C-alpha positions in Angstrom: 55.2 23.1 3.5 55.0 26.5 3.5 53.6 28.3 0.4 56.0 31.1 0.6 59.0 28.9 0.4 61.9 28.6 2.1 62.8 31.2 4.7 66.2 32.9 4.2 67.0 35.6 6.6 67.7 39.0 5.1 71.6 39.4 4.6 72.3 35.8 3.7 74.5 35.6 0.7 72.3 33.3 -1.3 75.0 32.8 -4.1 77.4 31.1 -1.1 74.2 29.1 -0.4 73.6 28.2 -4.1 77.4 27.2 -4.2 77.3 24.9 -1.1 73.9 23.1 -2.4 75.8 22.8 -6.0 78.8 21.2 -4.4 76.4 18.8 -2.3 74.9 17.7 -5.4 77.9 17.1 -6.9 79.1 14.7 -4.1 75.9 13.0 -4.1 76.0 12.2 -7.8 79.4 10.9 -7.5 78.5 9.1 -4.5 75.3 7.3 -6.2 77.3 6.5 -9.3 80.4 4.9 -7.0 77.4 2.9 -5.0 75.5 1.7 -8.2 78.9 0.7 -10.0 79.8 -1.0 -6.8 76.5 -2.9 -6.2 76.7 -4.1 -9.6 80.1 -5.4 -9.5 79.1 -7.2 -6.0 76.0 -8.8 -7.1 76.7 -9.6 -10.9 80.6 -10.1 -10.6 80.6 -11.5 -7.1 83.2 -9.6 -6.2 83.2 -9.4 -2.4 85.1 -6.0 -1.4 82.9 -3.8 -3.5 80.2 -4.5 -0.8 82.4 -2.2 1.3 83.0 0.2 -1.3 79.2 0.2 -1.6 78.7 0.9 2.0 81.4 3.8 1.9 79.7 5.4 -1.0 76.5 5.3 0.9 78.3 6.8 4.0 80.2 9.3 2.1 76.5 10.5 0.4 75.1 10.9 3.8 78.0 12.7 5.2 77.7 15.2 1.8 74.0 15.7 3.2 74.9 16.4 6.7 77.8 18.5 6.1 75.5 20.8 3.5 72.8 21.2 6.3 75.4 22.0 8.8 77.0 24.5 6.6 73.5 26.0 6.0 72.5 26.3 9.1 75.9 28.2 10.2 75.5 30.3 7.2 71.8 31.5 7.8 72.3 31.4 11.6 75.2 33.6 11.6 73.5 36.0 9.6 70.4 36.2 11.1 71.9 36.9 14.6 73.6 40.2 13.1 70.5 41.2 11.2 
């Protein structure tokens, strides 16, 4: 990892990137909470449908991360090509 930190091209709206990041964090927190509750219900309460809720929460969490990376790439690529 570079000691200079993350490379963000000039002209990129860092407030927008921060907003995207905070949305991704919110999505991840909700997905982790749902996944933990579903897993606990599945293992402790033996409620079989909660396994699918657990899997769906994991997939939604990964989807949130993919969405963030794609939005970040789009935002920085558009500004880098114009700047």
